PAVORO-546827 format. One record per residue (C-alpha): residue in one letter; y, z, x. Coordinates in pm, 1 decimal, m for minus. Layout:
// PAVORO-546827
code:A	v:Y	w:Z	u:X
...
***
This chain:
// PAVORO-546827
code:M	v:m1154.0	w:m9492.6	u:1456.3
code:T	v:m830.9	w:m9313.3	u:1548.2
code:T	v:m737.4	w:m8975.9	u:1404.5
code:Q	v:m474.4	w:m9134.3	u:1181.4
code:E	v:m721.3	w:m9393.3	u:1054.6
code:F	v:m970.8	w:m9118.4	u:977.1
code:I	v:m712.2	w:m8906.6	u:792.8
code:T	v:m592.0	w:m9207.6	u:592.9
code:A	v:m947.5	w:m9296.0	u:490.7
code:A	v:m1029.2	w:m8933.0	u:406.9
code:F	v:m723.9	w:m8901.0	u:181.0
code:L	v:m807.5	w:m9231.5	u:14.0
code:E	v:m1151.3	w:m9088.8	u:m69.1
code:D	v:m1021.8	w:m8751.7	u:m189.3
code:V	v:m676.8	w:m8819.4	u:m334.4
code:G	v:m712.3	w:m9181.8	u:m436.9
code:S	v:m419.2	w:m9282.5	u:m656.2
code:G	v:m282.4	w:m8928.7	u:m673.3
code:D	v:m339.3	w:m8553.0	u:m683.9
code:Y	v:m267.6	w:m8541.6	u:m1054.3
code:S	v:m342.7	w:m8168.6	u:m1088.5
code:T	v:m52.6	w:m8093.1	u:m854.7
code:L	v:171.1	w:m8377.0	u:m969.9
code:A	v:137.6	w:m8268.0	u:m1333.2
code:S	v:196.4	w:m7896.6	u:m1284.1
code:L	v:431.3	w:m7843.1	u:m989.5
code:P	v:777.2	w:m7978.3	u:m899.0
code:A	v:795.3	w:m8208.9	u:m597.8
code:D	v:1053.6	w:m7989.8	u:m422.2
code:A	v:851.8	w:m7665.5	u:m441.2
code:K	v:797.4	w:m7503.9	u:m100.9
code:G	v:495.8	w:m7301.6	u:2.7
code:K	v:313.9	w:m7122.6	u:280.8
code:A	v:m60.3	w:m7116.4	u:349.7
code:I	v:m270.2	w:m6897.2	u:578.9
code:L	v:m603.0	w:m7008.6	u:724.8
code:K	v:m820.5	w:m6697.8	u:702.3
code:I	v:m1143.6	w:m6656.7	u:899.0
code:K	v:m1420.4	w:m6496.4	u:693.8
code:E	v:m1705.7	w:m6466.9	u:943.1
code:K	v:m1778.1	w:m6433.2	u:1313.3
code:G	v:m1809.6	w:m6751.6	u:1516.7
code:I	v:m1642.5	w:m7007.6	u:1742.3
code:L	v:m1333.9	w:m7176.4	u:1599.4
code:A	v:m1296.2	w:m7554.5	u:1610.0
code:G	v:m1078.7	w:m7815.1	u:1440.7
code:M	v:m731.5	w:m7671.8	u:1490.0
code:Q	v:m587.9	w:m7999.0	u:1619.5
code:V	v:m723.4	w:m8211.5	u:1337.6
code:A	v:m591.8	w:m7954.9	u:1086.7
code:Q	v:m244.3	w:m7981.6	u:1236.3
code:D	v:m269.1	w:m8361.4	u:1238.3
code:I	v:m364.9	w:m8363.6	u:868.9
code:F	v:m61.0	w:m8159.2	u:763.8
code:H	v:176.4	w:m8359.6	u:983.1
code:H	v:29.2	w:m8683.9	u:848.2
code:L	v:152.7	w:m8583.3	u:503.6
code:E	v:470.4	w:m8407.3	u:610.8
code:E	v:605.9	w:m8461.8	u:959.5
code:D	v:831.1	w:m8155.6	u:944.0
code:A	v:562.9	w:m7913.7	u:823.9
code:K	v:582.4	w:m7592.3	u:1028.3
code:F	v:239.2	w:m7526.1	u:1178.8
code:T	v:209.8	w:m7190.5	u:1358.0
code:I	v:m99.4	w:m7134.8	u:1573.1
code:Y	v:m262.0	w:m6793.0	u:1617.0
code:K	v:m603.1	w:m6902.8	u:1742.7
code:K	v:m710.8	w:m7201.1	u:1949.5
code:D	v:m1021.6	w:m7418.6	u:1957.0
code:G	v:m1303.3	w:m7238.7	u:2136.5
code:D	v:m1183.2	w:m6888.7	u:2052.5
code:A	v:m1443.2	w:m6635.7	u:1941.2
code:V	v:m1318.1	w:m6519.5	u:1601.6
code:N	v:m1406.1	w:m6251.3	u:1349.0
code:N	v:m1379.1	w:m6189.6	u:977.0
code:G	v:m1021.9	w:m6117.3	u:865.2
code:E	v:m839.4	w:m6293.2	u:1146.9
code:T	v:m576.6	w:m6563.4	u:1095.6
code:A	v:m614.8	w:m6902.7	u:1262.9
code:F	v:m283.0	w:m7057.9	u:1158.2
code:T	v:m7.4	w:m7060.4	u:900.9
code:V	v:163.2	w:m7368.6	u:763.9
code:E	v:493.3	w:m7395.4	u:579.0
code:A	v:545.6	w:m7717.8	u:386.8
code:S	v:590.5	w:m7853.0	u:37.7
code:V	v:342.0	w:m7716.5	u:m213.0
code:H	v:228.1	w:m8074.0	u:m277.7
code:T	v:143.0	w:m8118.8	u:90.9
code:I	v:m46.2	w:m7790.0	u:112.3
code:L	v:m255.7	w:m7851.3	u:m199.1
code:K	v:m330.6	w:m8212.5	u:m109.7
code:A	v:m438.3	w:m8120.7	u:245.4
code:E	v:m628.7	w:m7801.1	u:162.3
code:R	v:m977.8	w:m7939.3	u:103.0
code:L	v:m970.6	w:m8193.7	u:386.2
code:V	v:m853.6	w:m7931.0	u:634.8
code:L	v:m1120.6	w:m7685.1	u:523.4
code:N	v:m1398.0	w:m7946.0	u:522.3
code:C	v:m1314.1	w:m8049.7	u:879.3
code:M	v:m1263.3	w:m7703.2	u:1023.0
code:Q	v:m1560.9	w:m7542.8	u:849.4
code:R	v:m1794.4	w:m7818.2	u:966.2
code:M	v:m1659.4	w:m7827.0	u:1321.2
code:S	v:m1657.6	w:m7448.3	u:1357.3
code:G	v:m2017.6	w:m7428.9	u:1234.5
code:I	v:m2124.8	w:m7682.0	u:1497.7
code:A	v:m1926.5	w:m7510.2	u:1774.1
code:T	v:m2079.0	w:m7175.6	u:1678.0
code:L	v:m2438.7	w:m7300.6	u:1682.0
code:T	v:m2385.8	w:m7495.5	u:2005.3
code:N	v:m2243.8	w:m7183.9	u:2166.3
code:K	v:m2556.5	w:m6986.9	u:2072.4
code:Y	v:m2770.4	w:m7240.1	u:2258.8
code:A	v:m2535.1	w:m7261.2	u:2556.9
code:D	v:m2515.6	w:m6884.1	u:2585.2
code:K	v:m2895.3	w:m6855.4	u:2585.1
code:I	v:m2924.5	w:m7062.2	u:2903.3
code:K	v:m2598.4	w:m6970.4	u:3074.7
code:D	v:m2790.5	w:m6845.7	u:3380.6
code:Y	v:m2964.8	w:m7182.8	u:3431.8
code:K	v:m2837.0	w:m7522.4	u:3544.6
code:T	v:m2961.6	w:m7695.7	u:3227.6
code:K	v:m2695.0	w:m7837.9	u:2997.9
code:I	v:m2705.0	w:m7876.0	u:2619.0
code:L	v:m2666.4	w:m8232.2	u:2487.6
code:D	v:m2599.0	w:m8351.4	u:2135.4
code:T	v:m2747.5	w:m8664.4	u:1974.6
code:R	v:m2644.2	w:m8935.3	u:1726.7
code:K	v:m2760.8	w:m8715.3	u:1438.5
code:T	v:m2409.6	w:m8683.7	u:1301.7
code:T	v:m2215.7	w:m8740.2	u:979.8
code:P	v:m2107.1	w:m9106.4	u:946.1
code:L	v:m1740.4	w:m9156.4	u:1039.5
code:F	v:m1707.3	w:m8789.8	u:1146.0
code:R	v:m1897.3	w:m8821.6	u:1474.5
code:E	v:m1593.0	w:m8795.0	u:1700.0
code:Y	v:m1503.3	w:m8455.5	u:1554.1
code:E	v:m1860.1	w:m8324.6	u:1548.0
code:K	v:m1904.6	w:m8419.3	u:1912.3
code:Q	v:m1569.3	w:m8261.1	u:1990.2
code:A	v:m1703.0	w:m7942.7	u:1827.4
code:V	v:m2010.2	w:m7958.6	u:2051.7
code:R	v:m1784.6	w:m7965.6	u:2358.7
code:I	v:m1577.5	w:m7677.6	u:2220.6
code:G	v:m1897.8	w:m7477.4	u:2177.3
code:G	v:m2003.0	w:m7529.8	u:2538.4
code:G	v:m2228.0	w:m7834.0	u:2501.3
code:Y	v:m2202.3	w:m8190.2	u:2630.0
code:N	v:m2202.1	w:m8530.5	u:2462.9
code:L	v:m2496.3	w:m8758.6	u:2538.5
code:R	v:m2329.0	w:m9077.8	u:2418.3
code:M	v:m2084.0	w:m9168.5	u:2145.6
code:G	v:m2292.0	w:m9452.8	u:2005.1
code:L	v:m2515.9	w:m9745.7	u:2083.0
code:Y	v:m2244.9	w:m9913.3	u:2287.3
code:D	v:m2172.8	w:m9674.8	u:2575.4
code:M	v:m2518.3	w:m9604.8	u:2719.6
code:I	v:m2859.6	w:m9768.4	u:2720.9
code:M	v:m3138.7	w:m9556.3	u:2578.0
code:L	v:m3480.1	w:m9719.1	u:2578.9
code:K	v:m3683.2	w:m9521.1	u:2329.0
code:D	v:m4045.2	w:m9556.7	u:2222.9
code:N	v:m3970.2	w:m9829.8	u:1968.1
code:H	v:m3775.9	w:m10037.2	u:2222.1
code:I	v:m4057.6	w:m10000.8	u:2472.7
code:D	v:m4332.0	w:m10084.9	u:2222.7
code:F	v:m4149.2	w:m10387.0	u:2080.0
code:C	v:m4069.5	w:m10509.8	u:2429.8
code:G	v:m4428.6	w:m10485.7	u:2551.5
code:G	v:m4419.1	w:m10187.8	u:2782.2
code:I	v:m4206.4	w:m9973.0	u:3010.2
code:E	v:m4189.4	w:m10222.9	u:3294.9
code:K	v:m4072.1	w:m10512.1	u:3076.7
code:A	v:m3816.9	w:m10293.9	u:2896.5
code:I	v:m3656.1	w:m10179.1	u:3222.2
code:Q	v:m3659.0	w:m10522.7	u:3383.5
code:K	v:m3518.6	w:m10705.4	u:3080.7
code:T	v:m3248.8	w:m10442.7	u:3031.8
code:N	v:m3128.3	w:m10465.4	u:3390.4
code:K	v:m3117.3	w:m10845.4	u:3370.7
code:Y	v:m2919.0	w:m10826.7	u:3046.9
code:L	v:m2664.5	w:m10583.1	u:3191.9
code:E	v:m2621.5	w:m10798.3	u:3502.4
code:A	v:m2586.8	w:m11121.2	u:3303.9
code:N	v:m2328.6	w:m10967.4	u:3071.2
code:K	v:m2144.0	w:m10774.2	u:3343.5
code:L	v:m2199.4	w:m10441.2	u:3167.3
code:N	v:m2181.3	w:m10120.0	u:3366.1
code:L	v:m2395.9	w:m9888.6	u:3153.9
code:K	v:m2634.8	w:m9613.0	u:3251.6
code:I	v:m2998.9	w:m9652.0	u:3151.7
code:E	v:m3209.3	w:m9370.8	u:3011.0
code:I	v:m3573.7	w:m9422.6	u:2924.2
code:E	v:m3803.8	w:m9214.9	u:2709.7
code:T	v:m4146.3	w:m9112.2	u:2836.1
code:R	v:m4425.8	w:m8947.0	u:2642.4
code:N	v:m4664.3	w:m8835.6	u:2918.0
code:L	v:m4705.0	w:m8817.7	u:3295.4
code:D	v:m4848.3	w:m9168.7	u:3311.8
code:D	v:m4527.4	w:m9300.6	u:3154.4
code:V	v:m4326.7	w:m9109.8	u:3413.9
code:R	v:m4529.6	w:m9263.4	u:3696.1
code:R	v:m4473.5	w:m9611.2	u:3554.8
code:V	v:m4098.3	w:m9555.5	u:3537.2
code:L	v:m4093.5	w:m9429.2	u:3894.9
code:A	v:m4283.0	w:m9738.7	u:4009.9
code:V	v:m4021.8	w:m9970.2	u:3856.8
code:G	v:m3706.7	w:m9764.5	u:3917.2
code:N	v:m3365.4	w:m9899.8	u:3818.1
code:V	v:m3287.6	w:m9627.6	u:3563.6
code:H	v:m3051.3	w:m9330.2	u:3571.3
code:R	v:m3228.6	w:m9070.5	u:3360.4
code:I	v:m3582.8	w:m9002.9	u:3243.9
code:M	v:m3632.4	w:m8833.0	u:2910.4
code:L	v:m3948.5	w:m8640.8	u:2834.5
code:D	v:m4003.0	w:m8634.4	u:2460.5
code:N	v:m4193.0	w:m8366.5	u:2271.4
code:C	v:m4356.2	w:m8220.4	u:2579.8
code:S	v:m4441.5	w:m7862.2	u:2663.3
code:P	v:m4249.8	w:m7670.8	u:2931.3
code:E	v:m4562.6	w:m7689.0	u:3149.2
code:L	v:m4579.5	w:m8069.1	u:3123.7
code:L	v:m4206.0	w:m8092.2	u:3179.1
code:E	v:m4236.7	w:m7890.3	u:3497.8
code:E	v:m4504.0	w:m8128.9	u:3629.0
code:A	v:m4287.1	w:m8429.2	u:3543.3
code:I	v:m3983.3	w:m8283.8	u:3719.3
code:E	v:m4194.8	w:m8227.6	u:4028.1
code:L	v:m4305.9	w:m8592.8	u:4015.6
code:I	v:m3950.6	w:m8719.6	u:3969.6
code:D	v:m3840.7	w:m8503.2	u:4263.7
code:G	v:m3467.3	w:m8542.3	u:4205.7
code:K	v:m3469.2	w:m8924.4	u:4213.9
code:Y	v:m3331.3	w:m8943.5	u:3859.9
code:E	v:m3167.0	w:m8712.5	u:3610.3
code:T	v:m3407.9	w:m8546.4	u:3368.5
code:E	v:m3382.0	w:m8464.2	u:3000.4
code:A	v:m3612.9	w:m8281.8	u:2759.7
code:S	v:m3602.2	w:m8357.9	u:2388.5
code:G	v:m3794.1	w:m8265.4	u:2074.9
code:G	v:m3912.0	w:m7930.4	u:1943.9
code:I	v:m3657.5	w:m7727.6	u:2141.3
code:N	v:m3499.5	w:m7435.2	u:1957.6
code:L	v:m3332.6	w:m7099.9	u:2017.8
code:D	v:m3668.5	w:m6927.9	u:2053.9
code:N	v:m3809.0	w:m7151.7	u:2328.9
code:I	v:m3506.5	w:m7301.0	u:2504.3
code:I	v:m3521.1	w:m7056.8	u:2795.9
code:S	v:m3874.0	w:m7170.3	u:2879.3
code:Y	v:m3741.5	w:m7528.4	u:2906.4
code:A	v:m3437.5	w:m7428.4	u:3110.5
code:R	v:m3662.1	w:m7245.0	u:3357.7
code:T	v:m3826.1	w:m7576.3	u:3452.0
code:G	v:m3503.4	w:m7693.2	u:3615.7
code:V	v:m3453.8	w:m7985.5	u:3377.1
code:D	v:m3098.6	w:m8122.1	u:3392.3
code:Y	v:m3043.8	w:m8158.4	u:3017.9
code:V	v:m3194.7	w:m8066.8	u:2684.1
code:S	v:m3088.7	w:m8270.3	u:2380.4
code:I	v:m3087.3	w:m8088.9	u:2049.1
code:G	v:m3018.0	w:m8271.5	u:1723.3
code:A	v:m3004.6	w:m7941.1	u:1537.1
code:I	v:m2664.5	w:m7847.0	u:1679.1
code:T	v:m2507.4	w:m8112.1	u:1458.0
code:N	v:m2752.0	w:m8178.5	u:1176.1
code:R	v:m2853.3	w:m7818.5	u:1103.4
code:A	v:m2530.6	w:m7630.2	u:1170.2
code:V	v:m2405.2	w:m7419.9	u:879.2
code:S	v:m2034.2	w:m7452.0	u:803.3
code:M	v:m1822.0	w:m7149.6	u:887.3
code:D	v:m1669.0	w:m6958.9	u:597.3
code:L	v:m1291.7	w:m7018.7	u:603.4
code:S	v:m1024.4	w:m7007.5	u:333.7
code:L	v:m671.3	w:m7137.9	u:295.2
code:K	v:m462.3	w:m6888.4	u:99.1
code:A	v:m137.4	w:m7035.0	u:m31.6
code:H	v:168.6	w:m6902.0	u:m214.3
code:Q	v:504.9	w:m7039.1	u:m318.3
code:V	v:820.3	w:m6944.2	u:m125.5
***
């Protein structure tokens, strides 16, 4: 979905056949100005989509930027001002706030995780635990906050998880069948496989033909043993049960990545407001 397709769909949901509150009470030629005020400390995200939303409604809207995506911001600061018709400002207000508050909350939480392990090589990955149809922007917020995107969806990377493996009849069959499928369909996709214990890791190493080995719900001690077994042959990822309190103990193992669903599905939206007045 392109940005314009997303904005069109979002306005269809919110505005429908018309913003009758504004249409009924304000003249169409009224001009206004709005200020995006930051009301708490965090990492700002969503400035581009906010600008795109206003320009979608009014191409000549004057959008003045004071902060950029990724900036550390504080209560009382101004992110942008916009000068446009009052109808445009009031119609766009909620969509702009919904997008920016959500994205800034994700960027802020991601940044907390990334900052915790800044002295280690381990990188923070997101997951597919995102809001339907808003994934592109949530994953963009992860990048703004200092994290990395694991995959956009089911189409751009192979991830053989426990259910795939169990349904397929085991690790060996899952890897072999997947490689045959990719070759037959001329697909150039990386393969990641989930393991649950050291025996699983050994079985993957015996078969090979993967790019990354994930260790799910394992302790830092078990992870360290697995990384020693893998010995740099494949990328490594830890997942499950990792939080701000224990992430350093995982990073110390030398694992390449940790994936954390919480950075998208537990982030709290940042407090922002759009203050408008007529000019």
